[in-house]
C-alpha positions in Angstrom: 0.0 0.6 0.4 3.4 2.0 1.0 4.2 2.2 -2.8 1.0 2.4 -4.1 0.8 5.8 -1.9 4.3 6.8 -3.2 3.8 6.5 -7.0 0.8 8.7 -6.9 3.2 12.0 -7.0 5.0 10.2 -10.4 1.9 9.5 -12.0 0.4 13.9 -11.1 3.3 15.1 -11.6 4.0 13.0 -15.1 1.0 13.7 -16.1 1.0 17.5 -15.4 2.4 18.4 -18.9 0.7 16.2 -20.9 -2.7 17.7 -19.3 -1.9 21.5 -19.3 -0.9 20.8 -23.5 -4.6 19.5 -23.5 -6.4 21.9 -22.3 -4.3 24.8 -23.5 -3.4 28.1 -23.2 0.2 30.0 -23.2 2.4 29.6 -20.4 1.0 32.5 -18.5 -2.5 31.0 -18.1 -1.5 27.8 -17.6 0.9 29.1 -15.0 -1.7 31.4 -12.8 -4.2 28.0 -13.9 -2.3 26.2 -11.5 -1.3 28.1 -9.3 -5.1 28.8 -8.5 -5.5 25.3 -8.1 -2.7 24.4 -6.4 -4.1 27.1 -3.7 -7.4 25.5 -3.7 -6.3 22.2 -2.4 -3.9 24.1 -0.2 -7.2 25.8 1.6 -8.4 22.3 1.8 -5.4 21.2 3.0 -4.8 23.5 6.1 -8.5 23.3 7.5 -8.2 19.3 7.6 -5.1 19.6 9.2 -5.2 23.0 10.8 -1.1 23.3 11.2 0.3 25.8 13.0 1.7 28.8 10.9 3.8 31.7 11.8 5.0 34.5 10.3 8.6 32.5 9.5 6.6 29.8 7.8 4.7 32.8 6.0 7.9 34.3 4.6 9.1 31.1 3.6 6.3 29.7 2.0 5.8 33.5 -0.3 9.7 33.6 -0.8 8.9 30.2 -2.4 6.1 29.8 -4.3 7.3 32.9 -6.2 10.0 31.2 -7.1 7.8 28.4 -7.6 5.9 30.1 -10.2 8.8 31.2 -12.2 9.9 27.6 -12.9 6.8 26.7 -13.6 6.4 29.5 -16.0 9.9 28.9 -17.5 8.7 25.2 -17.3 6.0 26.3 -19.7 7.7 28.3 -22.0 10.0 25.5 -22.7 7.6 22.9 -23.5 6.3 25.2 -26.1 8.9 26.5 -27.9 11.0 22.5 -27.8 8.5 20.6 -26.7 7.5 17.9 -23.4 9.4 15.2 -24.5 13.2 17.1 -24.4 12.0 19.5 -21.5 10.7 17.3 -18.7 14.2 15.3 -18.8 16.4 18.4 -18.7 14.5 20.6 -16.2 14.5 16.9 -13.8 17.9 16.0 -14.4 19.1 20.0 -14.1 16.7 20.2 -11.1 18.6 17.5 -9.9 22.0 18.7 -10.3 21.7 22.1 -8.8 19.4 20.8 -5.8 23.0 18.2 -5.5 25.7 20.7 -5.7 23.2 23.0 -3.3 23.1 19.9 -0.5 26.6 19.9 -1.2 28.2 23.0 -0.4 25.3 25.0 1.7 24.3 22.1 3.2 26.3 19.6 4.2 24.6 16.7 2.8 28.1 14.3 1.4 29.9 13.2 5.0 31.9 11.2 4.2 33.9 9.8 1.1 31.4 7.4 0.3 28.4 10.2 -0.1 31.3 11.5 -2.5 32.1 8.3 -4.7 28.4 7.5 -4.7 27.2 11.0 -5.7 29.9 12.1 -7.8 28.8 8.8 -10.7 25.1 10.1 -9.4 26.4 13.7 -11.4 27.9 11.4 -13.9 25.3 9.8 -14.8 22.4 12.0 -14.8 25.0 14.5 -16.9 25.0 11.5 -19.6 21.4 11.0 -19.8 20.6 14.4 -19.8 22.7 14.1 -22.9 21.0 11.4 -24.2 17.5 13.1 -23.7 19.3 15.8 -25.9 20.3 14.0 -29.4 19.0 14.8 -33.1 19.2 13.1 -36.1 17.0 16.4 -38.0 20.0 19.0 -38.7 18.1 22.5 -38.0 19.3 25.5 -40.6 16.7 27.7 -40.2 16.1 31.0 -38.5 13.5 29.8 -37.0 14.4 26.7 -35.6 17.2 27.5 -33.9 15.5 30.3 -32.6 12.9 27.9 -30.7 16.1 25.9 -29.1 17.9 28.6 -28.4 14.3 30.9 -26.4 13.9 26.8 -25.4 17.1 26.4 -23.6 16.5 30.1 -22.2 13.7 29.0 -20.8 15.3 25.8 -18.9 18.2 27.5 -17.6 15.3 30.0 -16.1 13.3 27.5 -14.9 16.7 25.7 -13.4 16.8 29.1 -11.2 13.6 29.4 -10.4 12.9 25.7 -8.9 16.5 25.5 -7.9 16.2 28.0 -5.5 11.9 27.4 -4.6 13.4 23.6 -3.2 16.8 25.3 -1.6 14.4 28.2 0.5 12.3 24.6 1.9 15.6 23.1 2.7 16.9 25.9 4.6 14.4 27.7 6.4 13.8 23.8 8.4 10.3 25.1 8.3 7.2 22.4 8.6 6.2 20.6 5.2 2.2 21.0 6.0 2.1 24.2 7.6 3.6 26.0 4.4 1.7 24.4 1.8 -1.2 27.2 2.3 1.7 30.4 2.5 4.0 28.1 -0.7 0.4 28.6 -3.1 -0.9 32.3 -2.2 2.8 32.7 -2.6 2.7 30.7 -5.9 -0.3 32.3 -6.9 0.3 35.5 -6.7 4.6 34.9 -8.8 1.9 33.3 -11.7 -0.7 36.7 -11.3 3.0 39.4 -11.1 4.7 37.6 -13.3 1.6 37.2 -16.2 0.9 41.5 -15.2 0.8 42.4 -18.6 -0.5 39.2 -20.4 -4.0 38.4 -21.1 -4.8 35.4 -18.5 -8.6 35.8 -18.3 -9.2 33.0 -20.8 -11.2 29.9 -20.2 -7.7 28.0 -20.5 -7.2 30.0 -17.0 -10.2 27.4 -15.7 -8.9 24.8 -17.0 -5.7 24.9 -15.7 -7.2 24.7 -12.4 -6.6 20.4 -13.7 -3.2 20.8 -13.0 -3.2 22.4 -10.2 -5.1 19.8 -8.2 -2.7 17.0 -9.7 0.7 19.4 -8.8 -1.4 19.2 -5.6 -1.8 15.2 -4.8 1.4 15.0 -6.3 2.5 16.9 -3.1 0.6 16.1 -0.3 1.1 12.5 -1.1 5.3 13.3 -1.4 4.7 14.1 2.2 2.3 12.1 3.1 4.8 8.8 1.3 8.2 10.2 2.9 7.0 9.9 6.1 5.6 6.1 5.9 8.5 4.6 3.7 11.4 7.8 3.9 12.9 10.2 1.4 14.9 7.9 -0.7 13.0 6.1 -2.4 9.8 8.2 -2.0 11.9 10.8 -4.2 13.4 7.9 -6.3 10.2 6.9 -7.6 8.5 11.1 -8.1 11.0 10.3 -10.2 9.7 7.9 -12.2 7.7 10.1 -13.3 9.2 11.2 -16.6 8.8 8.1 -18.0 5.3 8.9 -18.0 5.3 13.0 -19.5 8.7 11.6 -22.0 6.6 8.4 -23.8 3.6 10.3 -23.3 4.5 13.1 -25.4 6.0 10.9 -27.8 2.5 8.9 -28.4 -0.6 10.8 -27.2 0.8 14.5 -28.2 2.4 13.0 -31.6 5.7 14.6 -30.9 8.3 13.0 -33.8 10.9 11.2 -32.8 13.1 9.0 -35.2 14.3 5.6 -34.2 17.4 6.8 -33.0 15.9 10.2 -31.2 13.4 7.7 -29.3 15.8 5.4 -28.4 18.4 7.5 -26.9 15.3 9.6 -25.3 14.3 6.3 -24.0 18.0 5.7 -22.2 18.5 9.6 -21.0 15.5 8.8 -18.6 16.5 6.3 -17.5 19.9 7.5 -17.1 18.2 10.2 -14.9 15.9 8.3 -13.0 19.1 6.3 -11.7 21.0 8.9 -10.7 17.9 10.9 -9.0 17.8 7.0 -7.1 21.2 7.3 -6.5 21.3 10.9 -4.7 17.4 9.7 -3.0 19.5 6.4 -2.0 23.0 9.4 -0.4 20.2 10.9 1.8 18.7 8.7 3.2 
């Protein structure tokens, strides 16, 4: 039963790219809708658990939520430019690398030679995994195609910065996970509205994307439950398997075309990213 609970974040988070693409809208509408859905969910969680929320938790939640909105919005942007199947494996790998380096340099998480050796191996595996997902057989020579790749890469950098600082802020603060959910969701909504200030977000697509927020929040709450039941290592590792759903789903259901060679490399890249994530989870245990 515990393993089934641990797989819910992978299914929920792995489906977000597919669902948001099907629901439609631009990255601003998708992010605002997603943040609003997460906020509704967080309100329900607050009334069920009734955690104690102090000023520190409020400030940490608002700040981390704003950083999340930057990361998510730019990830949606990247999906538009280079596709779901290219964006999510790279994004996942980069986030794992950034969070690992932050854990080592800022929080001194690697305390033994075993941790250092396994950690370096995990980072190398992640780098290979990310590299494999970028393999292409198409020689892009047009200005538009080069521009899209450049814009996608830029969006991924911003997304990684936003997501990285979002998790680092939570880890550094040491606040209670259940207590920070509501302030964080409010920060997500405020941040997404600020970043979308000059955009048209009053749309049916924004309302539709409430569903993606509910998906994200469902994954988030079950991740917390799973961590309490079976520990960080297993729950974290299983959550990483969601990129298989998003990557293969984008090819099979969204019609993103890949050659047989590209498909093989993307699949190998996803597996390597998962292996690297599992190894990092093992170290944290």
